[in-house]
Residue, then its C-alpha position, 0 to 999 in steps of 0.5 A: x806190862x801186857x802191851x810190852x809183852x805183846x810188842x816183844x812177841x811181835x818183834x821176836x816173831x818178825x826177827x824169826x821170820x826174817x832169819x828164816x827167809x834169808x838165803x844163807x851167804x855163799x861161803x867165800x874162800x877169797x878172804x884167805x888169799x890176797x894178791x901177791x906183791x909180785x903182781x904189778x900194779x900199773x900207773x897209767x898216768x905215768x910218763x914211763x913205759x909200763x907195757x909188759x915186754x912182748x905185749x905186741x905178741x899177745x895183742x896179735x894172738x888176742x886179735x886172732x882169737x877175736x877174729x876166730x871167735x866171730x868166724x866160727x860163731x857167725x850165722x845168718x843172724x845178728x849177734x854180739x859176742x865178747x872176746x874179752x869175756x870168753x878169753x878171760x874165763x878161758x885163761x882162768x880155766x887154763x891155769x888149772x890145766x896140765x899136759x896136753x890140755x894146757x898146751x892146746x889151750x895156750x895155743x888157742x889163747x896165745x899161740x906161742x905164749x905160756x899161760x904165765x905170760x898170758x896171765x901177765x898180759x890179760x891182767x895188764x889189759x884189764x887194768x888198762x881199760x879200767x884205769x880211767x873209770x868214772x861215773x860217766x864212763x866205765x869198763x868193769x870186769x869181775x871174775x868168780x869161781x864157784x866150787x862144789x862143797x867138799x871138792x878138792x882144789x889146789x891152793x896154787x890155782x886159787x892164788x893165781x886166779x886171785x893174783x891176776x884175775x881178782x877172782x872171788x872164790x865161793x863154796x856152794x852146793x852146785x844144785x838149783x839153789x847154787x845156780x840161783x846164787x851164781x845168777x844173782x852174782x852175775x845179775x849184780x855185776x851186770x847191773x841187772x842186764x843178765x839175769x838167768x844165764x846158768x840153768x839148773x846145775x847137775x849133781x856132777x858139776x864140780x866147778x863154775x868159772x864166771x867172768x862178767x864185763x860191763x861197758x858204758x860210755x858217752x861219745x866225745x861228739x854225741x848225735x844231736x836230733x839234727x843228725x838223726x833221720x829215718x831210713x831203710x835198712x836192707x837186711x837178710x830178712x827184707x827191708x826195715x825202717x831204722x833211725x840213722x845217725x850221721x857224723x863225720x868220722x875217721x875213715x878205715x879203708x881196705x881193698x874189700x871193705x871200708x869203715x869208721x872210728x868214733x871215740x868215746x869220752x871217758x874210757x880208753x876205747x873206741x867204736x868201729x864199724x866195718x862195711x864190706x864192698x857191695x860185691x862181697x856179702x857180710x858172710x864172705x867177708x867175715x869168713x875171710x877175717x884174721x887177726x892180721x887182716x883186722x890189724x891192717x884195717x885199723x892201721x889205715x886210720x891216718x887221721x887225715x881221711x874222713x867220711x860221712x858215716x850213717x849208722x842205724x841205732x840198734x840193740x842186740x842181745x845174744x845168748x848161746x853155748x860156745x862149746x862147739x865154737x871153742x872146739x872148732x877154734x882148737x880147744x878139744x881136750x878140755x871138753x873131753x874125758x881126756x882133759x887134764x886139770x891136775x893143776x886145779x884139783x887132785x881129783x880125777x875126771x874133771x872136764x869142761x862140760x859147757x861154755x856159755x855166754x850172754x852179751x848185749x850192746x845198745x848203740x844210741x845217740x848219746x853213746x854205747x852200753x854193752x855187757x857180757x857174762x861168760x861161764x865155764x861149767x866143769x864136771x867130774x866124770x865120777x859121780x859125787x859121793x852121797x856120803x862118806x864110808x865109815x871105817x871103825x878100827x875095832x878089830x886087828x889092823x895093819x899100820x905103816x909110816x911111809x915116805x911121800x915120794x914112793x910110799x916106802x914104809x919107814x915103819x910097819x906093824x899090826x895091832x892085834x890088841x890094845x892092852 
């Protein structure tokens, strides 16, 4: 009997230790929302035309967004960015914007397209790139919204980001522990590649919107050992030894650059490399980029013209704030005290305080692995309340019953005594 009591005490002690050490789960609001039947589900194996109407217009604006992002972010350093990750995070944010703030964001994201149209198009794009996912090759994109405890948010906004972005929604104390939980979510959804993107959050953080994007696929034609040789890469910081991979690929050609296209095995994606002419620096070439210029270059791929391409193996990782970059792309109001996010919350003073992105890409003889996480950090200009004021109606008071639109009293009176 004594041994049984000792064993029971040990089990209870271990259970208490486990419960004390566990970090409580973030409060999820997603369960209260499900995707509306009005949001299309696409069958990419069907022979029927399923591309949304005016999708070509969206494609042009998205290409412009991508070119503009690189033009504004490019410096004399290697970098890797994800236009899709940033675009998706900004689209979610735009659904909470109103007035001039919304118009400005729509112009940056879609030129003449409305946010409702953009929702449909980006939902189609994300569905398409994931349609052929399997264990050997995949594109995974995930979204989440993290709200400060007690912060008011409109139901329609939550429904929209669940409908079109499959977003998970959490309530959390957005402090250092909240930042840890957000980073854990990012780490999980990037398979451990992106760990500590969001630093400690300040007391006035009201919301954080997150997108993660993960890509992993093999080449249709991998590089064998006989296709790999040592060579010199002449970079801006001098000469470097590199392992170059050689293959015969489809040629891209313009008057100021040439490039090649190499296909992946599983996903509906391809790799593209572009080399400016020798008399044009990469900086000059990038500064001249536009969506139309990229489209024209891609259209030069005839399937007939080929090239022998030699490209070095490389691995890049870039972590930066995109706040000034996105501002230079034309989205200024959302980053200022004049921001209008009436479609997200009934509280005043909400604005975007920071835009963060961390991305990586690894190019190997077998294929490509890449990923990105983007965060839109939102604050409110009014400091959060430390507590609620207590009102005790224990003395004479006035009361009214009013209508909603103009607060016109239907009944009005005073209470001087209860009995």
